C-alpha positions in Angstrom: -26.4 -4.2 -23.1 -24.0 -2.0 -21.2 -20.8 -3.3 -19.8 -20.3 -3.0 -16.1 -16.9 -1.7 -15.1 -15.3 -1.1 -11.8 -12.1 0.8 -12.5 -10.6 3.7 -10.6 -13.9 5.3 -9.7 -16.3 2.5 -10.4 -18.4 0.5 -8.0 -17.0 -2.8 -6.9 -19.7 -5.6 -6.9 -19.9 -7.6 -3.6 -19.2 -10.8 -5.5 -15.9 -9.4 -6.8 -14.8 -8.7 -3.2 -16.0 -12.0 -1.8 -14.1 -13.9 -4.5 -10.9 -12.4 -3.1 -11.6 -12.5 0.6 -9.5 -15.6 1.2 -6.4 -13.7 -0.1 -6.8 -10.8 2.4 -5.0 -12.5 5.4 -2.1 -13.4 3.1 -2.0 -9.8 1.9 -1.7 -8.6 5.5 1.3 -11.0 5.9 2.8 -9.8 2.6 2.5 -6.1 3.7 4.2 -6.9 7.0 7.1 -8.8 5.3 8.9 -5.7 3.9 8.4 -3.9 7.2 10.2 -6.7 9.0 13.0 -6.8 6.4 13.6 -3.0 6.2 15.8 -2.7 9.4 18.2 -5.4 8.2 18.4 -4.4 4.5 21.8 -3.5 3.2 23.6 -3.9 -0.1 26.8 -4.8 1.7 25.3 -7.7 3.7 25.0 -11.4 2.9 22.1 -13.8 2.8 18.8 -12.5 4.2 20.5 -9.2 5.1 21.2 -8.6 1.4 18.3 -10.3 -0.3 15.5 -10.4 2.4 14.0 -7.0 1.4 13.7 -7.7 -2.4 12.2 -11.1 -1.6 9.7 -9.5 0.8 8.8 -6.7 -1.7 8.3 -9.3 -4.5 6.0 -11.2 -2.2 4.0 -8.0 -1.7 3.8 -7.4 -5.5 2.5 -10.9 -6.2 0.0 -11.0 -3.3 -1.3 -7.5 -4.2 -2.2 -8.7 -7.7 -3.8 -11.9 -6.2 -5.7 -10.2 -3.4 -7.1 -7.1 -5.2 -10.2 -7.4 -7.4 -9.1 -6.9 -11.0 -9.4 -3.5 -12.6 -11.9 -3.5 -15.4 -11.7 0.1 -16.6 -9.5 1.8 -19.1 -7.3 4.9 -19.3 -7.9 5.9 -22.9 -7.3 2.6 -24.7 -5.0 1.2 -22.0 -6.6 -1.5 -19.7 -6.0 -0.4 -16.1 -5.4 -4.0 -14.9 -2.8 -4.5 -17.6 -1.0 -1.3 -16.4 -1.3 -2.6 -12.8 0.3 -5.9 -13.7 3.0 -4.2 -15.8 3.9 -1.9 -12.9 4.1 -5.0 -10.6 6.4 -6.7 -13.0 8.8 -3.7 -13.4 8.7 -3.2 -9.7 9.4 -6.8 -8.8 12.4 -6.9 -11.2 13.9 -3.5 -10.5 13.9 -4.0 -6.7 16.7 -6.5 -7.2 19.0 -4.3 -9.2 20.6 -2.3 -6.3 21.3 -5.6 -4.4 22.8 -7.3 -7.5 24.8 -4.4 -8.9 25.2 -2.0 -6.0 24.3 1.7 -6.6 25.7 1.8 -10.1 22.5 2.6 -11.9 22.1 6.1 -13.3 19.9 8.3 -11.2 17.3 8.8 -14.0 16.9 5.0 -14.2 16.6 4.8 -10.4 13.9 7.5 -10.5 12.0 5.6 -13.2 12.0 2.3 -11.2 11.0 4.0 -7.9 8.3 5.8 -9.8 6.9 2.5 -11.1 6.9 1.0 -7.6 5.3 4.1 -6.1 2.5 4.1 -8.7 1.9 0.4 -8.0 1.7 1.1 -4.3 -0.7 4.0 -4.8 -3.0 2.0 -7.1 -3.0 -0.8 -4.5 -3.8 1.7 -1.7 -6.7 3.1 -3.8 -8.0 -0.5 -4.4 -7.9 -1.3 -0.7 -10.0 1.7 0.1 -12.5 0.8 -2.6 -12.8 -2.8 -1.2 -13.4 -1.4 2.3 -15.9 1.1 1.0 -17.9 -1.5 -1.0 -17.7 -4.6 1.2 -21.2 -5.6 2.4 -20.1 -7.6 5.5 -17.6 -7.2 8.3 -15.6 -10.3 9.1 -12.0 -11.1 10.2 -10.8 -11.0 6.6 -12.0 -7.5 6.0 -10.6 -6.4 9.3 -7.3 -7.8 8.3 -7.5 -5.9 5.0 -8.1 -2.7 7.0 -5.1 -3.3 9.1 -3.0 -4.1 6.0 -4.2 -0.9 4.4 -2.8 1.2 7.3 0.6 -0.5 7.1 0.5 -0.2 3.3 0.0 3.5 3.7 3.4 3.8 5.4 5.1 1.7 2.7 3.5 3.8 0.0 4.6 7.1 1.7 8.2 5.6 2.0 8.3 5.0 -1.7 7.0 8.5 -2.5 9.5 10.1 -0.2 12.3 8.1 -1.7 11.2 9.3 -5.2 11.1 12.9 -4.0 14.6 12.6 -2.5 16.0 11.1 -5.7 14.6 14.0 -7.7 15.6 16.7 -5.2 18.3 15.7 -2.7 17.3 18.6 -0.5 13.7 17.4 0.1 14.7 15.8 3.4 17.4 16.1 6.0 18.2 12.4 6.6 20.2 12.8 9.8 22.9 10.1 10.6 22.5 7.0 8.4 24.2 3.8 9.4 26.7 2.2 7.0 25.0 0.5 4.1 21.5 1.8 5.1 19.3 2.1 2.1 17.5 5.4 1.3 14.1 3.7 1.1 14.8 2.2 4.5 15.5 5.6 6.0 12.5 7.3 4.5 10.1 4.4 5.2 11.1 4.7 8.8 10.4 8.5 8.6 7.0 7.7 7.0 5.9 5.4 9.7 7.1 7.8 12.4 5.0 10.5 10.7 1.8 8.5 10.4 2.3 7.4 14.0 2.5 11.1 15.0 5.7 10.4 16.9 8.0 13.0 15.2 11.4 12.1 16.6 13.1 14.8 14.6 16.0 12.8 13.3 14.6 12.9 9.7 12.9 16.2 8.8 11.5 17.8 5.6 14.0 20.4 4.3 12.0 22.0 1.4 8.5 23.4 0.9 7.6 20.3 -1.2 8.9 18.0 1.6 6.9 20.0 4.2 3.7 19.7 2.1 4.3 16.0 1.7 4.5 15.6 5.5 1.3 17.6 6.0 -0.6 15.5 3.4 0.7 12.3 4.9 -0.4 13.2 8.4 -3.9 14.2 7.2 -4.1 11.0 5.0 -3.3 8.7 7.9 -5.8 10.4 10.2 -8.5 10.3 7.6 -7.8 6.6 6.8 -8.3 5.6 10.4 -11.4 7.7 10.7 -12.9 6.4 7.5 -12.0 2.8 8.3 -13.7 3.0 11.7 -16.8 4.7 10.2 -17.1 2.2 7.3 -16.7 -0.9 9.5 -19.2 0.4 12.0 -21.7 1.3 9.4 -21.3 -2.1 7.7 -21.6 -3.9 11.0 -24.7 -2.0 12.1 -26.3 -2.6 8.7 -25.6 -6.3 8.9 -27.0 -6.5 12.4 -30.1 -4.6 11.4 -30.8 -6.9 8.4 -30.2 -9.9 10.6 -32.7 -8.6 13.2 -35.3 -8.0 10.5 -34.9 -11.5 9.1 -35.2 -13.0 12.6 -38.3 -10.9 13.2 -39.9 -12.1 10.0 -39.2 -15.7 10.9 -40.7 -15.2 14.3 -43.9 -13.7 12.9 -44.2 -16.6 10.4 -43.9 -19.1 13.2 
C-alpha cells in the first residue's frame, strides 16, 4: 500500500481542504491585522504602538498553521510540516525581540530571524496557491482565502525586501523615514505600492538585485490575480455544469 502525500508539489485531497475551510475567514482577518498595525509600529512607542505589530504577526503565525492543510511530505528525512511549525515558532518569538530590546541584536542574528519569517511566509503563500488550485467548490470561504493570498503576497514581499536590505544596505533607497519607523514597515509599504502598480518613487531599488526583485514581484502579483480569476471561474463553471447534469438526470427519472 502506497502512502499518499501532499507536500510541496503533491496533490491536496478535497477533504483536506474542506476540513480547514472554516479557518479561512479567520486567516483573512489575521493577514489584515499586521497590515493595520504596520503604520503605527515603533520601538519607541508605548502600548499598542509598541506591541501591536508583534501581536498581529503572532496571530498570523498561529492562524496560518491552523488554516493551512498540514504538509505530509519530507525534505530528505525532515518532515515538512515539522519545519513549517518550527519556522512559525522561531518567527513568533523573534518578532518580539526588537520591541523588547531595541535594535541591539547583532545583524547576523537579525538576518537569521528575518530569514525564518520570510521562509514561513513563502511556504504559506505556496500552500494558499495549492489550496486554491485543488479546491473543488467555490464558496465565500475560498474567495476569502483568495483575497487573503493577495494581501499575504505583499507581506511576504516586505519580509523578503527587509532580508535583502539587511544583507546589503544598498539594495533599496528608503527615502525619508519617520522617527522610530521600522525597516520592515518601510519595505512592506514599498511592496504593497509595487504590487498595486502605483510606484510613488519615494522608495526605489538601488542595486541590480533590488531591481530584479521588483520585476519578479510585479510579475508575481499580476500572475496571482490572473490565476486566481481563472481558477475560480473554472471551478464555478465546473460546479454549475455538474449541478445542471444532476438536475437533468433527476428530471429524466421523474
